[in-house]
C-alpha positions as CSV (number, residue, x, y, z in Angstrom):
1,M,-24.1,151.1,-6.9
2,G,-20.7,152.5,-6.3
3,M,-18.1,151.1,-4.0
4,K,-18.5,151.9,-0.2
5,F,-15.4,152.5,1.9
6,S,-15.4,152.4,5.7
7,N,-13.8,155.2,7.8
8,N,-10.7,153.1,8.4
9,E,-10.2,152.5,4.6
10,L,-10.7,156.2,3.9
11,L,-8.1,157.1,6.6
12,A,-5.7,154.4,5.3
13,W,-6.0,155.5,1.7
14,G,-5.5,159.2,2.7
15,L,-2.3,158.4,4.6
16,Q,-1.3,156.3,1.6
17,L,-1.6,159.3,-0.7
18,L,0.3,161.5,1.8
19,L,3.2,159.0,2.1
20,M,3.3,158.4,-1.6
21,S,3.5,162.0,-2.3
22,F,6.5,162.2,0.0
23,S,8.0,159.2,-1.6
24,A,7.7,160.8,-5.0
25,Y,9.1,164.1,-3.9
26,F,12.2,162.5,-2.3
27,F,12.7,160.3,-5.4
28,W,12.6,163.5,-7.5
29,M,15.2,164.9,-5.2
30,F,17.3,161.8,-5.6
31,L,17.1,162.1,-9.4
32,R,18.1,165.8,-9.3
33,L,21.1,165.2,-7.0
34,S,22.2,162.2,-9.0
35,S,22.2,164.3,-12.2
36,L,24.5,166.8,-10.5
37,G,27.0,164.0,-9.6
38,A,27.2,161.1,-7.1
39,G,29.3,163.1,-4.6
40,F,26.9,166.1,-4.6
41,S,24.9,166.8,-1.5
42,L,22.8,169.6,0.0
43,V,22.9,170.6,3.6
44,I,20.3,172.8,5.2
45,E,21.4,174.0,8.5
46,L,18.8,175.6,10.9
47,T,20.5,177.8,13.4
48,L,18.8,178.2,16.8
49,S,21.1,180.7,18.3
50,N,18.4,183.4,18.1
51,C,16.1,181.3,20.2
52,I,18.5,180.1,23.0
53,L,21.7,181.5,24.5
54,V,24.0,178.8,23.2
55,E,24.7,178.5,19.4
56,V,23.1,175.3,18.3
57,S,22.4,174.2,14.7
58,Y,20.1,171.5,13.3
59,P,21.5,170.2,10.0
60,V,19.5,168.2,7.4
61,L,21.5,166.3,4.8
62,F,20.1,165.6,1.3
63,D,22.3,163.3,-0.8
64,W,21.5,160.3,-3.0
65,V,21.7,157.9,-0.1
66,S,19.3,159.7,2.3
67,C,16.8,160.7,-0.5
68,L,16.6,157.3,-1.9
69,F,16.2,155.7,1.5
70,V,13.5,158.1,2.6
71,A,11.6,157.5,-0.7
72,S,11.8,153.7,-0.1
73,V,10.6,154.0,3.5
74,C,7.6,156.2,2.6
75,Y,6.7,153.9,-0.4
76,I,6.7,150.8,1.8
77,S,4.8,152.6,4.6
78,S,2.1,153.8,2.2
79,W,1.2,150.3,1.2
80,V,1.5,149.0,4.7
81,M,-1.2,151.6,5.7
82,V,-3.6,150.2,3.0
83,Y,-2.8,146.6,4.1
84,S,-3.6,147.7,7.8
85,S,-7.1,148.8,7.0
86,F,-7.9,145.2,5.9
87,Y,-5.8,143.4,8.4
88,M,-7.0,145.4,11.3
89,S,-10.5,146.1,10.0
90,H,-12.1,145.2,13.4
91,E,-9.7,147.4,15.4
92,I,-11.6,149.9,17.5
93,H,-8.7,152.3,17.9
94,F,-7.5,152.2,14.3
95,R,-6.8,156.0,14.3
96,R,-4.4,155.6,17.3
97,F,-2.7,152.8,15.5
98,C,-2.2,154.8,12.3
99,F,-0.9,157.7,14.4
100,L,1.7,155.4,16.0
101,V,2.8,154.0,12.7
102,L,3.1,157.5,11.3
103,L,5.2,158.5,14.3
104,F,7.5,155.5,13.6
105,V,7.9,156.6,10.0
106,V,8.7,160.2,11.0
107,A,11.2,159.1,13.6
108,M,13.0,156.9,10.9
109,N,13.1,159.7,8.4
110,L,14.5,162.1,11.1
111,L,17.3,159.5,11.7
112,I,18.0,159.2,8.0
113,L,18.2,162.9,7.2
114,N,20.3,164.1,10.2
115,P,24.1,163.7,9.7
116,S,25.0,165.0,13.2
117,M,25.0,162.4,15.9
118,L,23.6,165.0,18.3
119,T,20.5,165.7,16.3
120,L,20.3,162.1,15.0
121,M,19.5,161.0,18.6
122,V,16.1,162.5,18.1
123,G,15.1,159.9,15.5
124,W,17.0,157.2,17.2
125,D,15.2,157.6,20.5
126,G,12.0,158.2,18.7
127,L,12.3,154.8,17.1
128,G,13.0,153.2,20.4
129,V,10.0,154.8,22.2
130,V,7.4,154.3,19.4
131,S,8.6,150.7,18.8
132,F,7.9,149.9,22.5
133,L,4.4,151.4,22.1
134,L,3.8,149.3,19.0
135,V,5.2,146.1,20.5
136,V,2.9,146.3,23.5
137,Y,-0.1,147.4,21.4
138,Y,-2.1,144.3,22.3
139,M,-1.7,144.9,26.0
140,D,-1.1,141.4,27.4
141,S,1.6,140.0,29.5
142,D,3.5,138.4,26.6
143,S,3.5,141.7,24.7
144,Y,4.7,143.6,27.7
145,A,7.5,141.2,28.2
146,A,8.6,141.5,24.6
147,G,8.3,145.2,24.8
148,M,10.5,145.5,27.8
149,L,13.1,143.2,26.2
150,T,13.1,145.3,23.1
151,I,13.4,148.7,24.9
152,F,16.1,147.5,27.4
153,S,18.2,146.0,24.6
154,N,18.0,149.2,22.6
155,R,18.8,151.4,25.6
156,V,22.3,150.0,25.5
157,G,22.7,151.6,22.1
158,D,21.5,154.9,23.5
159,V,24.2,154.9,26.1
160,L,26.9,154.1,23.7
161,F,25.8,156.9,21.3
162,I,25.7,159.3,24.2
163,I,29.3,158.4,25.0
164,F,30.1,158.9,21.4
165,I,28.6,162.4,21.5
166,S,30.5,163.2,24.7
167,V,33.8,162.1,23.3
168,S,33.4,163.7,19.9
169,C,32.3,167.0,21.4
170,A,35.2,167.0,24.0
171,E,37.8,166.1,21.3
172,L,36.5,167.6,18.1
173,G,33.9,170.3,19.0
174,F,30.3,170.6,18.4
175,D,30.3,170.9,14.7
176,W,28.6,167.9,12.9
177,Y,31.3,167.7,10.3
178,G,34.1,167.6,13.0
179,L,34.5,163.8,12.6
180,M,35.8,164.3,9.0
181,V,39.0,166.1,10.3
182,C,42.2,164.4,11.4
183,M,41.9,162.8,14.8
184,E,44.1,160.7,17.0
185,E,44.1,157.0,16.4
186,S,42.9,156.3,20.0
187,V,40.0,158.7,19.7
188,G,39.0,157.2,16.3
189,M,39.1,153.7,17.8
190,A,37.0,154.7,20.8
191,L,34.4,156.4,18.6
192,G,34.4,153.5,16.1
193,A,33.8,151.0,18.9
194,C,30.8,153.1,20.1
195,I,29.4,153.1,16.5
196,V,29.8,149.4,16.1
197,L,28.4,148.3,19.5
198,G,25.6,150.8,19.3
199,S,24.6,149.7,15.8
200,M,24.7,146.1,16.9
201,T,21.8,146.8,19.4
202,K,19.4,148.1,16.7
203,S,20.5,145.6,14.1
204,A,20.0,142.7,16.6
205,Q,23.5,141.3,16.3
206,V,24.8,138.9,19.0
207,P,24.5,139.2,21.9
208,F,21.5,141.5,21.3
209,S,19.6,139.2,19.0
210,A,16.8,138.1,21.3
211,W,14.7,141.2,21.0
212,L,14.0,140.7,17.3
213,P,11.9,137.5,17.4
214,A,10.2,138.9,20.5
215,A,9.1,142.0,18.7
216,M,6.7,139.7,16.7
217,A,4.3,140.4,19.4
218,A,3.4,143.6,17.5
219,P,0.7,143.5,14.8
220,T,1.8,142.1,11.4
221,P,1.8,145.6,9.7
222,V,4.2,146.8,12.3
223,S,6.3,143.7,11.8
224,A,6.5,144.5,8.0
225,L,7.8,147.9,8.8
226,V,10.2,146.9,11.6
227,H,11.9,144.1,9.7
228,S,12.0,145.7,6.3
229,S,13.1,149.3,6.3
230,T,12.9,150.9,9.7
231,L,14.0,149.6,13.1
232,V,16.6,146.8,12.2
233,T,17.9,148.8,9.3
234,A,18.7,151.8,11.5
235,G,21.8,150.2,12.9
236,V,22.9,149.2,9.4
237,Y,22.4,152.9,8.2
238,I,24.4,154.3,11.1
239,S,27.2,151.9,10.4
240,M,27.2,153.0,6.7
241,R,27.3,156.8,7.5
242,Y,30.2,156.3,10.0
243,N,32.0,153.5,8.1
244,F,35.2,155.6,8.0
245,L,35.5,154.9,11.7
246,I,35.3,151.1,11.2
247,S,38.6,149.7,10.4
248,G,41.3,147.3,11.5
249,S,40.3,145.1,14.4
250,L,36.8,146.7,14.5
251,S,36.2,145.4,11.0
252,V,37.5,141.9,11.9
253,G,35.2,141.8,15.1
254,L,32.2,143.0,13.2
255,L,32.8,140.3,10.5
256,C,33.0,137.6,13.1
257,V,29.8,138.8,15.0
258,S,27.9,139.1,11.7
259,L,28.8,135.5,10.6
260,L,27.9,134.2,14.1
261,T,24.5,136.1,14.0
262,F,23.8,134.7,10.6
263,Y,24.2,131.1,11.5
264,L,22.4,131.7,14.8
265,A,19.4,133.0,12.8
266,G,19.7,130.5,9.9
267,L,20.0,127.4,12.0
268,G,17.2,128.6,14.3
269,A,15.0,129.2,11.1
270,L,15.6,125.6,10.1
271,V,13.8,124.2,13.1
272,E,11.3,127.1,13.9
273,M,7.6,126.2,13.6
274,D,6.1,129.7,14.2
275,I,5.9,131.1,10.6
276,K,6.1,134.7,11.8
277,K,9.2,134.1,13.8
278,L,10.7,132.1,10.9
279,V,10.4,135.2,8.7
280,A,11.9,137.3,11.5
281,L,14.8,135.0,11.7
282,S,15.3,135.4,7.9
283,T,15.4,139.1,8.4
284,L,18.1,138.7,11.1
285,S,20.2,136.6,8.8
286,Q,20.0,139.2,5.9
287,V,20.8,142.1,8.3
288,S,23.8,140.1,9.3
289,M,24.8,139.9,5.6
290,M,24.6,143.7,5.3
291,M,26.8,144.1,8.4
292,M,29.3,141.6,6.9
293,A,29.4,143.6,3.7
294,I,30.1,146.8,5.7
295,S,32.9,145.1,7.7
296,M,34.5,144.2,4.3
297,G,34.2,147.7,3.0
298,F,31.3,147.1,0.5
299,V,29.2,150.0,1.8
300,S,27.4,150.6,-1.5
301,L,26.6,147.0,-1.8
302,A,25.2,146.9,1.7
303,F,22.9,149.9,1.0
304,F,21.9,148.2,-2.3
305,H,20.9,145.0,-0.5
306,L,19.2,147.0,2.3
307,L,16.9,148.6,-0.2
308,V,16.1,145.4,-2.2
309,H,15.6,143.5,1.0
310,A,13.2,146.1,2.3
311,F,10.8,145.6,-0.7
312,F,10.7,141.9,-0.8
313,K,10.7,141.4,3.0
314,A,7.8,143.8,3.4
315,L,6.0,141.8,0.7
316,M,6.8,138.5,2.5
317,F,5.3,139.8,5.8
318,L,2.2,140.9,4.1
319,C,1.7,137.4,2.6
320,V,2.4,135.7,5.9
321,G,-0.1,138.1,7.6
322,A,-2.7,137.3,5.0
323,I,-2.2,133.5,5.6
324,M,-2.4,134.0,9.4
325,S,-5.5,136.1,9.1
326,M,-7.4,133.6,6.9
327,S,-6.3,130.8,9.1
328,K,-7.9,132.4,12.2
329,G,-4.6,133.4,13.8
330,V,-2.8,130.0,13.4
331,Q,1.0,130.6,13.4
332,D,2.1,127.1,13.6
333,I,3.4,126.3,10.1
334,R,2.7,122.5,10.5
335,S,-1.0,123.3,10.7
336,L,-1.1,125.3,7.4
337,S,-1.2,123.5,4.0
338,K,-2.4,123.6,0.4
339,M,-1.9,127.5,0.2
340,P,-1.9,127.7,-3.6
341,E,-5.4,126.3,-3.8
342,K,-6.8,128.5,-1.0
343,L,-4.9,131.7,-1.6
344,P,-3.4,131.7,-5.0
345,V,-2.6,135.4,-5.3
346,V,-0.9,135.5,-1.9
347,S,1.0,132.2,-2.6
348,S,2.2,133.6,-5.9
349,W,3.6,136.7,-4.3
350,L,5.1,134.7,-1.4
351,V,7.0,132.6,-3.9
352,V,8.3,135.8,-5.5
353,S,9.6,137.1,-2.2
354,V,11.2,133.7,-1.3
355,M,13.0,133.6,-4.6
356,C,14.3,137.1,-4.1
357,L,15.4,136.1,-0.6
358,C,17.3,133.1,-1.9
359,G,18.9,135.0,-4.7
360,V,17.5,133.0,-7.5
361,P,19.1,134.2,-10.8
362,F,17.5,137.2,-12.4
363,M,15.4,138.0,-9.3
364,S,16.2,141.2,-7.3
365,G,17.9,139.4,-4.5
366,F,20.4,137.9,-7.0
367,Y,21.7,141.4,-8.1
368,S,22.4,142.4,-4.5
369,K,22.9,139.3,-2.3
370,D,24.9,137.3,-4.9
371,V,27.3,140.2,-5.5
372,I,28.0,140.6,-1.8
373,V,28.8,136.8,-1.5
374,E,31.1,137.1,-4.6
375,G,32.7,140.2,-3.3
376,V,33.4,138.7,0.2
377,L,34.7,135.4,-1.5
378,G,36.9,137.6,-3.7
379,G,38.6,139.0,-0.7
380,F,39.8,135.6,0.5
381,S,41.9,133.0,-1.2
382,G,40.1,130.1,0.5
383,G,40.0,128.3,3.7
384,F,37.5,127.9,6.4
385,L,36.1,131.5,6.2
386,S,35.2,131.0,2.5
387,L,33.4,127.8,3.4
388,L,31.4,129.7,6.0
389,I,30.5,132.4,3.4
390,L,29.2,129.6,1.1
391,G,27.3,128.1,4.0
392,T,25.3,131.3,4.1
393,V,23.8,130.6,0.7
394,L,23.0,127.0,1.6
395,T,21.3,128.0,4.9
396,T,19.2,130.7,3.3
397,S,17.9,128.3,0.6
398,A,17.3,125.6,3.0
399,Y,15.0,127.5,5.5
400,S,13.2,129.3,2.7
401,F,12.3,126.3,0.7
402,R,11.3,124.4,3.9
403,M,8.9,127.1,4.6
404,L,7.4,126.9,1.1
405,A,7.3,123.1,1.3
406,L,5.4,123.2,4.5
407,L,2.8,125.7,3.2
408,F,2.3,124.0,-0.1
409,K,2.1,120.4,1.1
410,D,-1.1,118.4,1.2
411,A,-3.3,118.6,4.3
412,E,-2.7,116.2,7.1
413,V,-4.7,114.9,10.0
414,G,-5.1,117.6,12.6
415,D,-4.6,120.4,10.0
416,S,-6.6,123.5,11.0
417,G,-6.9,124.4,7.3
418,L,-8.6,127.6,6.1
419,Y,-12.3,128.0,6.5
420,A,-15.0,130.1,4.9
421,E,-13.8,129.3,1.4
422,P,-16.2,131.8,-0.4
423,M,-14.5,134.7,1.2
424,F,-11.0,134.1,0.0
425,S,-11.4,135.8,-3.3
426,N,-12.8,139.0,-1.5
427,V,-10.0,139.1,0.9
428,E,-7.4,138.7,-1.8
429,N,-9.1,141.4,-3.8
430,G,-8.8,143.7,-0.8
431,L,-5.1,142.9,-0.3
432,A,-4.3,143.0,-4.0
433,P,-3.3,146.7,-4.2
434,S,-0.7,146.4,-1.3
435,L,0.7,143.0,-2.7
436,F,1.0,144.3,-6.3
437,G,2.5,147.7,-5.1
438,L,5.3,146.1,-3.1
439,G,5.7,143.0,-5.4
440,F,6.3,145.4,-8.4
441,M,9.2,147.0,-6.6
442,A,10.5,143.7,-5.3
443,L,10.7,142.4,-8.9
444,I,12.4,145.5,-10.6
445,S,14.4,147.0,-7.8
446,G,17.4,144.8,-8.2
447,R,17.6,145.7,-12.0
448,V,16.6,149.3,-11.8
449,L,18.6,150.7,-8.8
450,P,22.1,149.9,-10.3
451,A,21.0,151.7,-13.5
452,L,20.1,154.8,-11.5
453,V,23.1,154.9,-9.1
454,L,26.7,154.4,-10.4
455,E,28.0,153.3,-7.0
456,M,25.8,150.2,-7.0
457,K,27.3,149.0,-10.3
458,V,30.0,146.8,-8.8
459,H,31.7,144.3,-11.0
460,V,33.4,141.4,-9.1
461,E,35.7,139.1,-11.0
462,L,35.4,135.6,-9.6
463,D,36.7,132.3,-10.9
464,F,34.1,129.8,-12.5
465,Y,35.0,127.5,-9.7
466,W,33.6,129.8,-7.0
467,K,30.6,130.7,-9.1
468,S,29.8,127.1,-9.6
469,L,30.2,126.4,-5.9
470,I,27.7,129.2,-5.0
471,L,25.1,127.7,-7.4
472,L,25.8,124.2,-6.0
473,F,25.3,125.3,-2.4
474,F,22.0,126.9,-3.3
475,V,20.8,123.7,-4.9
476,I,21.9,121.7,-2.0
477,G,20.1,124.0,0.4
478,M,16.9,123.8,-1.6
479,I,17.0,120.0,-1.6
480,L,17.8,119.9,2.2
481,G,14.8,122.3,2.9
482,C,12.4,120.0,1.0
483,F,14.0,116.9,2.4
484,L,13.3,118.1,6.0
485,V,9.6,118.3,5.1
486,F,8.7,115.4,2.8
487,H,10.8,112.6,4.6
488,K,8.9,112.6,7.8
489,S,10.3,109.4,9.3
490,W,13.9,110.6,8.9
491,H,12.9,114.1,10.2
492,V,11.2,112.7,13.3
493,N,14.2,110.5,14.2
494,F,16.6,113.3,13.5
495,V,14.7,115.7,15.8
496,K,14.5,113.1,18.6
497,T,18.3,112.5,18.2
498,V,19.2,116.1,18.4
499,S,16.4,117.3,20.5
500,R,18.6,119.3,22.9
501,P,20.5,121.3,20.1
502,V,17.0,121.9,18.5
503,R,15.7,123.2,21.8
504,F,18.9,125.3,22.0
505,L,18.3,126.8,18.6
506,N,14.6,127.4,19.2
507,H,15.5,129.6,22.2
508,M,18.0,131.7,20.3
509,F,21.0,130.2,22.2
510,F,19.1,131.4,25.3
511,L,20.2,134.9,24.6
512,S,17.0,136.3,26.0
513,L,18.3,135.3,29.5
514,L,21.5,137.3,28.8
515,S,20.1,140.4,27.2
516,G,16.8,140.4,29.1
517,W,16.6,139.0,32.5
518,W,20.2,138.8,33.6
519,L,21.5,142.0,32.0
520,G,18.4,143.9,33.0
521,S,18.4,142.8,36.6
522,K,22.2,143.3,37.1
523,S,22.0,146.8,35.4
524,M,18.9,147.8,37.6
525,K,20.8,146.7,40.8
526,L,23.9,148.6,39.8
527,I,21.8,151.7,39.0
528,S,19.8,151.6,42.1
529,G,22.9,151.1,44.3
530,F,24.5,154.1,42.6
531,V,21.4,156.2,43.1
532,M,21.1,155.2,46.8
533,N,24.8,155.5,47.8
534,I,26.0,158.3,45.5
535,E,23.1,160.6,44.7
536,N,20.8,160.2,47.8
537,F,23.6,160.0,50.5
538,W,26.7,161.7,49.2
539,I,25.4,164.4,47.0
540,T,22.1,165.2,48.7
541,K,23.0,164.8,52.3
542,V,26.9,165.3,52.6
543,V,27.8,167.6,49.7
544,W,24.7,169.8,49.5
545,S,23.4,169.7,53.1
546,W,26.8,170.2,54.8
547,G,28.9,172.0,52.1
548,V,27.6,173.7,49.0
549,G,24.1,174.0,50.3
550,K,25.3,176.0,53.3
551,V,27.4,178.3,51.2
552,A,24.6,178.8,48.7
553,Q,22.2,179.6,51.5
554,Y,24.5,182.1,53.1
555,L,25.2,183.8,49.7
556,G,21.5,183.9,49.1
557,T,20.9,185.6,52.4
558,L,23.7,188.1,51.8
559,S,22.4,188.8,48.3
560,R,18.9,189.6,49.6
561,S,20.2,191.9,52.3
562,Y,22.4,193.9,49.8
563,S,19.7,194.0,47.1
564,E,17.5,196.1,49.4
565,N,19.8,199.0,48.8
566,Y,20.8,199.9,45.2
567,L,24.2,201.2,46.2
568,N,25.0,198.1,48.3
569,M,23.9,195.9,45.4
570,L,26.4,197.6,43.1
571,V,29.1,197.1,45.6
572,F,28.3,193.4,46.0
573,V,28.3,192.8,42.2
574,S,31.6,194.7,41.8
575,L,33.3,192.7,44.6
576,N,32.0,189.4,43.0
577,F,33.5,190.5,39.7
578,L,36.9,191.4,41.3
579,L,36.9,188.1,43.2
580,S,36.3,186.2,39.9
581,V,39.1,188.1,38.1
582,F,41.5,187.4,41.0
583,L,40.7,183.7,41.1
584,G,41.1,183.4,37.3
585,Y,44.5,185.1,37.5
586,M,45.7,182.9,40.3
587,V,44.7,179.8,38.3
588,Y,46.4,181.1,35.2
589,T,49.6,181.9,36.9
590,H,49.7,178.6,38.7
591,Y,49.2,176.4,35.7
592,W,50.4,178.4,32.7
593,G,52.5,181.3,34.1
């Protein structure tokens, strides 16, 4: 008998083929544009002046960055769709879920392909709205709270980008390429500040970091997309596109914020017991490293690490989701053990993704992350900042190997374990296509991408002393991560001694209170007061009822009375025209005469 597929599986594989075809097409576009030169780009501008009165254009930019990014997003999304058919096999509204995920991918691609901030807001706001719908997908109070925190944090970025559009249109015009012309230093600084702060909201930099772990309330396939190649990378992509506005004090500020965010996420991951949040914190730390590279001017390296990270982080989330599914939803990493015996294929790919995350030599992460660390270290002669950069290597390897040690250790008393042993092989067989599809790219992307793109071939000359220190800090972090797991007595005493700092780290420095409850309540009070005092009273009752409204009502009555007679209407229109010309002449002679 042949294989039988359910309706959900047929739908998932159909969407997989659709997304894979888009990925292949944009990768072909990338190869064609690369063959014409790295600086070659194609702009298709859709003019809407025939449809509306105002001349408005909708530009679409095809260059090696946008085409390669869209190809990567579609490739990852295609395998996530296949994974969803197994992970959410009992979901009643699976078609609705697939539709939301597809909208999420479309919004991300619109953001990537639009060079104009005015049209880019379509994809930016689309990501915000659809991400809220996906976070609250399970429809409980926790998911709703996480969704509100996510959407309110991202709305700050919307406001900043609207300010960016207003200032750029007022100073430079409506053309999307107007930012490339010479501008005043003050205008450039204001626009750069809007870009940096707006990008920080989507990339979850301090103080907007609390929404990222909260977004784990979404289904695991959504988390694989959000934390690999879509939502959190949107802020990084905007910073890359407008990097010419980020200089001077803005670069220094972005560097400090990215380092602070990295250590916030890294130290939090060292004490986190929720396996899904642990992987989310690792994403936050790697996004901070991309922002750090942008602040130092290594834009191509940041994009290189963004693509490599997208592949191995999506693979890591699929492996973690498989472990959670087979353990009946257990997310406490202390209750999971002996994974290589129970899920050998999943465990193998999890090890691959962790090695890429740590930057183990000759893995994909080594070619992107290690070059960023070397490049940043090469920009400093030494001192405390260099020590902080080396600490990022130690922290990453520590929390990564701590997670592996907890998952691979022997079972303990109270371990929930994994049940229904005979079904493991069947489940792994169902997940194998997604794991192999993403795992293949996670293995080869670090070596293949620099061979295809000349801008990613960055050679950093660093002393043997610094290279040895990088490797030494990696080994120390690996030992520290395993030490935290296997030396239980020391670990228990350590946690008791520093219980308050651990609680402080587990709650993300209590940033959720700042970015969620406190900021949201204060903003709502301010807006409600503005609406009550300004809009409802002054504009509605004073200005309109007593002033402009009376004049408009009188002119309307006068217009209706004159319109009854054709000759009177012509006289009325002529008088209005002469009055307008007279007022314009008076204003001109007063100010410019």
